C-alpha positions as a printed NumPy array, in Angstrom:
array([[  3.738,   4.637, -15.074],
       [  5.331,   6.557, -12.073],
       [  2.416,   8.402, -10.434],
       [ -1.331,   7.793, -10.228],
       [ -4.133,   9.835,  -8.903],
       [ -6.574,   7.89 ,  -7.287],
       [-10.172,   9.001,  -6.443],
       [-11.621,   7.249,  -3.672],
       [-14.96 ,   7.184,  -1.339],
       [-15.288,   6.067,   2.143],
       [-17.806,   5.413,   5.043],
       [-15.797,   6.898,   7.874],
       [-17.814,   5.489,  10.786],
       [-14.944,   2.762,  11.474],
       [-11.987,   5.153,  11.273],
       [ -9.889,   7.654,  13.211],
       [ -9.999,  10.004,  10.132],
       [ -7.793,   9.875,   7.054],
       [ -4.328,  10.658,   8.253],
       [ -2.104,   7.875,   9.668],
       [ -2.157,   7.668,  13.439],
       [ -0.019,   5.212,  15.633],
       [ -2.131,   2.22 ,  16.667],
       [ -5.222,   3.547,  15.155],
       [ -7.397,   2.331,  12.202],
       [ -7.276,   5.111,   9.716],
       [ -8.296,   5.414,   6.071],
       [ -4.459,   6.09 ,   5.093],
       [ -3.64 ,   2.83 ,   6.709],
       [ -6.136,   0.667,   4.732],
       [ -5.278,   2.679,   1.451],
       [ -1.281,   2.148,   1.992],
       [ -1.627,  -1.526,   2.642],
       [ -4.089,  -2.132,  -0.052],
       [ -2.028,  -0.164,  -2.65 ],
       [  1.255,  -1.68 ,  -1.714],
       [ -0.422,  -5.189,  -1.979],
       [ -1.961,  -4.414,  -5.376],
       [  1.223,  -3.296,  -6.903],
       [  3.892,  -5.481,  -5.335],
       [  5.946,  -2.8  ,  -3.724],
       [  5.989,   0.123,  -1.117],
       [  4.616,   3.382,  -2.48 ],
       [  4.523,   6.821,  -1.15 ],
       [  0.832,   7.598,  -0.787],
       [ -0.321,  11.243,  -0.31 ],
       [ -3.876,  12.395,   0.441],
       [ -5.807,  15.682,  -0.581],
       [ -6.726,  16.522,   2.906],
       [ -7.409,  15.287,   6.42 ],
       [-10.79 ,  14.046,   7.656],
       [-11.823,  13.562,  11.447],
       [-12.84 ,  10.658,  12.958],
       [-16.256,   9.732,  11.729],
       [-16.401,  11.701,   8.701],
       [-17.098,  10.549,   5.367],
       [-15.895,  11.148,   1.683],
       [-17.809,  11.026,  -1.468],
       [-14.868,  11.936,  -3.382],
       [-11.315,  12.114,  -1.78 ],
       [ -8.133,  12.335,  -3.913],
       [ -4.584,  10.828,  -3.357],
       [ -1.662,   9.962,  -5.099],
       [  0.49 ,   6.865,  -5.151],
       [  4.161,   6.639,  -6.578],
       [  6.779,   3.946,  -5.948],
       [  9.405,   4.532,  -3.047],
       [ 12.244,   3.104,  -4.923],
       [ 13.238,   4.458,  -8.499],
       [ 13.593,   0.931,  -9.866],
       [ 10.058,   0.157,  -9.272],
       [  7.199,   1.031, -11.766],
       [  3.265,   0.704, -11.532],
       [  2.767,  -1.762, -14.235],
       [ -0.969,  -2.43 , -13.644],
       [ -3.034,  -0.873, -16.64 ],
       [ -4.695,   2.328, -15.452],
       [ -8.307,   1.06 , -16.183],
       [ -7.599,  -1.98 , -13.957],
       [ -6.089,  -0.134, -10.973],
       [ -9.656,   0.651,  -9.179],
       [-10.127,  -3.328,  -9.398],
       [ -6.829,  -4.349,  -8.191],
       [ -7.004,  -2.102,  -5.274],
       [-10.629,  -2.63 ,  -4.345],
       [-10.026,  -6.038,  -3.825],
       [ -7.651,  -5.42 ,  -1.29 ],
       [ -9.762,  -3.139,   0.631],
       [-12.69 ,  -3.472,   3.089],
       [-16.028,  -2.709,   2.132],
       [-16.413,   0.746,   3.582],
       [-13.79 ,   2.137,   1.373],
       [-13.59 ,   1.957,  -2.523],
       [-11.542,   3.28 ,  -5.429],
       [-13.9  ,   5.104,  -8.01 ],
       [-11.163,   5.707, -10.693],
       [ -7.527,   6.351, -11.596],
       [ -5.697,   8.322, -13.879],
       [ -1.934,   8.959, -14.463],
       [ -0.459,  12.382, -13.229],
       [  2.767,  14.053, -13.857],
       [  5.647,  13.768, -11.31 ],
       [  5.259,  17.198,  -9.837],
       [  1.348,  17.137,  -9.228],
       [  0.586,  17.127,  -5.416],
       [ -2.824,  16.321,  -4.448],
       [ -3.078,  18.577,  -1.603],
       [ -1.228,  21.564,  -2.721],
       [ -2.72 ,  21.524,  -6.36 ],
       [ -6.262,  21.755,  -4.683],
       [ -8.02 ,  25.005,  -6.094],
       [-11.233,  24.248,  -4.094],
       [-13.114,  21.781,  -2.14 ],
       [-16.815,  21.031,  -1.45 ],
       [-18.392,  19.67 ,   1.595],
       [-21.897,  18.591,   2.533],
       [-23.404,  18.063,   5.941],
       [-26.642,  16.038,   6.301],
       [-29.072,  16.505,   8.971],
       [-32.105,  13.966,   9.438],
       [-34.978,  16.425,  10.679],
       [-37.434,  14.086,  12.146],
       [-38.822,  13.088,  15.673],
       [-38.419,   9.562,  14.587],
       [-34.954,   8.212,  14.096],
       [-34.006,   6.51 ,  10.754],
       [-31.845,   3.513,  11.214],
       [-30.474,   3.927,   7.649],
       [-29.058,   7.268,   8.696],
       [-27.221,   5.843,  11.512],
       [-23.634,   7.239,  11.702],
       [-24.307,   8.76 ,   8.144],
       [-26.318,  11.865,   9.162],
       [-26.958,  14.08 ,  12.24 ],
       [-30.194,  12.683,  14.053],
       [-31.525,  16.273,  14.75 ],
       [-34.495,  14.634,  16.872],
       [-37.311,  17.03 ,  15.504],
       [-38.704,  18.418,  12.216],
       [-37.415,  21.793,  10.562],
       [-40.093,  23.965,   9.411],
       [-40.15 ,  25.627,   5.842],
       [-39.66 ,  28.974,   7.668],
       [-36.49 ,  27.302,   9.629],
       [-35.15 ,  26.162,   6.084],
       [-35.729,  29.853,   4.879],
       [-33.826,  31.279,   7.939],
       [-31.011,  28.772,   7.309],
       [-30.942,  29.514,   3.759],
       [-30.699,  33.362,   4.439],
       [-28.039,  32.706,   7.18 ],
       [-25.896,  30.687,   4.932],
       [-25.531,  33.457,   2.347],
       [-23.218,  35.461,   4.697],
       [-20.637,  32.964,   4.676],
       [-20.248,  33.644,   0.998],
       [-17.344,  35.766,   0.025],
       [-13.686,  36.501,   1.382],
       [-13.506,  36.592,   5.229],
       [-11.49 ,  35.798,   8.259],
       [-13.174,  32.838,   9.744],
       [-11.409,  32.712,  13.085],
       [-15.154,  32.376,  14.668],
       [-15.527,  29.081,  12.715],
       [-12.256,  27.749,  13.974],
       [-11.64 ,  25.125,  16.78 ],
       [-10.173,  26.912,  19.84 ],
       [ -6.339,  25.816,  19.957],
       [ -5.862,  25.452,  16.118],
       [ -2.577,  26.756,  15.341],
       [ -3.672,  28.227,  11.82 ],
       [ -2.531,  31.779,  11.77 ],
       [ -3.924,  32.771,   8.106],
       [ -7.933,  32.287,   8.817],
       [ -8.625,  34.106,   5.385],
       [-10.685,  31.819,   3.191],
       [-13.021,  32.55 ,   0.277],
       [-16.516,  30.777,   0.329],
       [-17.809,  30.309,  -3.205],
       [-21.083,  28.729,  -2.59 ],
       [-23.433,  27.836,   0.793],
       [-26.618,  26.583,   0.489],
       [-29.379,  24.722,   2.524],
       [-31.567,  22.439,   0.504],
       [-34.492,  19.829,   1.851],
       [-35.136,  16.416,   0.328],
       [-37.825,  15.168,   2.527],
       [-36.623,  14.551,   6.118],
       [-32.909,  14.85 ,   4.912],
       [-31.547,  18.536,   5.218],
       [-28.369,  19.312,   3.47 ],
       [-25.83 ,  22.22 ,   3.994],
       [-23.314,  22.406,   0.949],
       [-20.595,  24.665,   1.004],
       [-17.619,  25.19 ,  -1.364],
       [-14.27 ,  27.048,  -0.845],
       [-10.779,  27.618,  -1.259],
       [ -9.913,  25.839,   1.951],
       [-11.225,  25.34 ,   5.439],
       [-10.316,  25.753,   8.905],
       [-10.301,  22.877,  11.415],
       [-13.863,  22.022,  12.125],
       [-15.094,  25.291,  10.183],
       [-17.986,  23.303,   8.353],
       [-19.182,  21.731,  11.563],
       [-19.031,  25.025,  13.411],
       [-21.063,  26.43 ,  10.508],
       [-23.784,  23.938,  10.942],
       [-24.035,  24.387,  14.469],
       [-24.564,  28.111,  13.792],
       [-27.173,  27.482,  11.235],
       [-29.064,  25.375,  13.471],
       [-29.18 ,  28.226,  16.165],
       [-30.605,  30.306,  13.305],
       [-33.12 ,  27.614,  12.544],
       [-34.257,  27.561,  16.285],
       [-34.284,  31.342,  16.407],
       [-31.982,  31.694,  19.134],
       [-29.977,  34.181,  16.729],
       [-31.047,  35.92 ,  13.4  ],
       [-29.582,  35.071,   9.983],
       [-28.089,  38.357,   9.702],
       [-26.109,  37.981,  12.809],
       [-24.038,  35.513,  11.243],
       [-22.242,  38.534,   9.345],
       [-21.496,  39.919,  12.904],
       [-20.227,  36.627,  14.179],
       [-17.687,  36.364,  11.198],
       [-16.619,  40.141,  11.527],
       [-16.124,  39.537,  15.19 ],
       [-13.745,  36.675,  14.686],
       [-14.779,  35.48 ,  18.15 ],
       [-15.39 ,  31.652,  18.476],
       [-17.486,  31.998,  21.502],
       [-20.148,  34.112,  19.567],
       [-20.587,  31.039,  16.911],
       [-22.524,  28.155,  17.561],
       [-21.913,  24.6  ,  18.601],
       [-19.59 ,  22.081,  16.745],
       [-21.836,  19.598,  14.951],
       [-21.244,  15.996,  15.308],
       [-18.816,  14.351,  12.895],
       [-21.187,  11.692,  11.226],
       [-23.094,  14.164,   9.158],
       [-20.105,  15.421,   7.381],
       [-18.938,  14.393,   3.883],
       [-16.03 ,  15.576,   1.708],
       [-18.134,  15.791,  -1.735],
       [-15.602,  17.059,  -4.317],
       [-12.383,  18.091,  -4.911],
       [-11.436,  20.673,  -7.582],
       [ -8.168,  20.948,  -9.686],
       [ -7.164,  23.084, -12.551],
       [ -6.99 ,  20.282, -14.62 ]])
């Protein structure tokens, strides 16, 4: 076995995102250490994406392959999740593992990603949502949900999403295709789910901030189309806090 694809989940509360950073706790650091220890040699570990500090993942994919040609992964594929999980802290878990071709790339072979943003819409805080959802501080009415739902439909399609990218981002190609964007309520929890072929820096969090302006009546749902067309970041909403954001699913062709 030369290369394996691991699917993991993690609570990002204690981490400065996924990507390795000097002298900071990251999910990548925890995964690198656990994988090297479980396999008994150093591996090249490559993630499917970056997540910001405090952001979570219900499904995140990464590959591991030996750095040296003479090393080979000998742990049985069905035992890899158990072997690696023993080495991980309780807020990160390997869900599954499978062998992949040598030329498979967990980031460049992604065809689409799905995120969900969770909003706890209540005047009473819920301790079980601490650092796991945005505490909105008030209820969202059915009319507010309806406005947010209508507003979300304008994200769908292929657009230039400059207005929904953090100022200072160096990404030049801002054209993305959004396949699905919906708002759903489950009790006090309101969820915004969005699926696209790719995302700009803070794109989902700015979408949420804009939808919350729609919910409050500060802008009309149809104005989202105008904001997208403007390509002007100053016209979109605030960047919602990171703790409500989850990478939900990664899609590959096979």
